[in-house]
C-alpha positions in Angstrom: -7.7 38.3 0.4 -5.0 38.6 2.2 -6.5 38.7 5.6 -8.6 35.5 4.6 -5.1 33.8 3.7 -3.7 34.4 7.0 -6.4 33.6 9.1 -6.5 30.0 6.8 -2.6 29.7 7.9 -3.2 30.6 11.8 -6.2 28.3 12.1 -4.7 25.6 10.2 -1.5 25.7 12.6 -3.4 26.3 15.8 -5.1 22.2 14.6 -2.0 21.3 13.5 -0.5 22.0 17.0 -3.5 20.4 18.6 -3.3 16.8 17.0 0.4 17.2 17.5 -0.2 18.0 21.1 -2.6 15.0 21.3 -0.4 12.3 19.4 2.2 13.0 21.7 0.3 12.4 24.4 -2.0 9.4 23.3 1.4 8.1 22.2 3.3 8.3 25.4 -0.4 6.5 27.1 0.1 3.5 24.9 3.4 3.4 24.9 3.1 2.8 28.9 0.5 0.3 27.8 3.0 -1.9 25.9 5.8 -1.8 28.3 3.5 -3.2 31.0 1.7 -6.6 29.0 2.6 -9.3 27.7 0.8 -10.7 24.8 0.1 -14.4 24.0 -0.8 -15.0 20.5 -1.4 -18.3 18.7 -1.8 -19.6 15.1 -3.6 -23.1 14.5 -2.2 -25.3 11.8 -5.3 -24.5 9.6 -8.9 -23.7 9.3 -10.5 -26.5 9.3 -12.4 -27.3 12.5 -10.6 -29.9 14.0 -7.1 -27.6 14.0 -9.3 -24.6 15.1 -10.4 -27.2 18.2 -7.0 -27.9 19.0 -5.6 -24.3 18.8 -7.7 -23.9 21.2 -7.1 -26.8 23.6 -3.6 -25.7 23.4 -4.4 -22.2 24.1 -5.9 -23.1 27.3 -3.0 -25.3 28.1 -0.2 -22.9 27.6 -2.7 -20.2 29.6 -3.2 -22.0 32.0 0.4 -23.5 32.3 2.2 -19.6 32.1 -0.3 -18.6 35.0 1.6 -20.8 37.3 4.8 -19.9 35.6 4.3 -16.4 36.1 2.8 -16.4 39.4 5.6 -14.7 41.4 6.4 -12.3 38.2 5.5 -8.8 39.7 6.8 -7.1 35.7 6.3 -7.9 32.3 10.3 -8.2 32.2 10.1 -11.2 34.9 7.2 -13.1 32.9 9.2 -12.9 29.5 12.5 -14.1 31.1 10.0 -16.9 32.6 8.8 -17.5 29.8 11.9 -18.2 27.8 13.7 -20.0 30.5 10.4 -22.5 30.3 10.2 -22.5 26.4 10.6 -25.9 26.4 8.5 -26.8 28.9 5.6 -24.8 27.0 6.6 -26.7 23.8 5.9 -29.7 25.6 2.4 -28.6 27.2 1.4 -28.2 23.5 2.7 -31.5 22.1 1.4 -33.6 25.1 -2.2 -31.4 24.3 -2.4 -32.3 20.7 -1.2 -35.6 20.9 -3.9 -36.9 23.5 -6.0 -35.1 20.6 -4.5 -37.7 17.8 -2.4 -35.0 16.1 1.5 -34.9 15.7 1.7 -31.3 14.4 5.4 -29.7 15.3 4.9 -26.5 17.9 7.2 -23.6 17.9 7.3 -20.8 21.0 9.6 -17.7 20.7 9.3 -14.5 22.9 9.6 -11.5 19.8 7.9 -8.5 19.1 5.1 -8.3 17.1 3.1 -5.7 15.4 -0.7 -5.6 16.7 -3.6 -3.5 15.6 -6.2 -2.1 17.9 -7.6 -5.0 19.8 -10.5 -5.7 22.5 -10.7 -8.6 24.9 -13.0 -8.3 28.0 -13.5 -5.1 28.5 -10.1 -4.7 27.6 -8.5 -2.6 24.4 -5.5 -2.2 23.8 -4.0 0.6 21.0 -2.1 -0.8 18.0 1.9 -1.4 17.9 4.7 -3.6 18.3 4.4 -5.8 21.7 7.0 -8.2 23.4 4.5 -11.4 22.9 4.3 -15.2 23.4 4.4 -16.8 19.8 2.9 -19.8 19.6 2.7 -21.6 15.9 0.7 -25.2 15.3 1.8 -27.2 12.3 1.9 -24.5 8.7 0.8 -22.3 11.3 -1.9 -20.9 8.0 -4.8 -20.9 10.5 -6.6 -18.3 12.1 -4.8 -17.2 15.1 -5.9 -15.7 18.8 -4.8 -13.5 21.1 -5.0 -12.5 24.7 -2.9 -10.8 27.5 -0.9 -13.0 29.5 0.4 -10.5 31.5 -1.0 -9.6 33.6 -3.1 -12.4 33.3 -6.5 -12.2 31.5 -6.6 -15.2 29.8 -7.7 -17.7 32.3 -11.2 -18.6 33.6 -14.1 -16.4 33.3 -13.7 -13.3 33.9 -15.2 -9.4 33.3 -14.6 -5.5 32.5 -14.3 -5.2 36.2 -11.9 -8.2 37.2 -9.8 -7.0 33.9 -9.6 -3.4 35.0 -8.1 -4.4 38.4 -5.3 -6.7 36.8 -4.4 -4.2 34.7 -4.4 -1.8 37.2 -1.3 -3.9 38.7 0.9 -2.6 35.9 -1.0 0.5 34.5 -1.8 3.6 36.6 -4.1 7.0 35.5 -4.6 7.9 32.0 -2.9 4.7 30.5 -5.2 2.1 32.4 -8.2 4.6 31.5 -6.8 4.0 27.8 -7.7 0.2 28.5 -10.7 -0.1 29.9 -12.9 3.1 29.2 -12.5 3.1 25.3 -16.0 4.1 25.0 -15.1 7.7 26.3 -15.5 9.7 23.5 -11.6 11.2 24.4 -10.4 8.2 24.6 -11.9 7.0 20.9 -10.2 9.5 19.4 -6.7 8.7 21.2 -7.0 5.0 19.7 -7.9 7.3 16.5 -4.3 8.5 16.6 -2.8 5.7 17.7 -4.4 3.6 15.3 -3.2 5.5 12.4 0.6 6.5 13.8 1.5 3.0 14.3 -0.2 1.5 10.7 2.2 4.3 9.3 5.0 3.2 11.2 4.3 -0.7 10.5 4.0 0.1 6.8 7.1 1.6 6.6 9.1 -1.1 8.8 7.9 -3.6 7.1 9.0 -2.4 3.8 5.3 -2.6 2.0 
């Protein structure tokens, strides 16, 4: 009986050690991704068809503008600096689009850190966690949201998983790149699951809920 208890404890220790090592590795790769990309997040005034269409029109206009503003940016920090320096220009662009659609809603644009669960976008998967984000809110910002990756630019135009992998390879390499573009791999699915659990626990205590 004593031998069985010792054996069980050893097996648990080995399992716990394995899971801890895998979490450290997975979080390290996820942190590289968070350090490399700038998210784009936009929230509609409401869930009405009209407000949702306004959101998508503003999304397209801002994404195109920022693609031009960030053209010479080689790093996420340069893209962030450009977004902050041109925030008034981004707001004006959004207001012009809304006015052309007969809408007078106010628009706010901030660059801030925001928690996201695991998300997928045209062949790119991003692990859960806190990301630097260009955050756009229209009117009361009580409607459905939209997100994509603003830097590197996978928001603009038609794209596929191959194109987006090439874009992500501008800021990521090795296992971190594979983690964003090979999410169907069972090993990477396991990493995503570990990060999702860990980051949701962190966010629970961070938000005080």
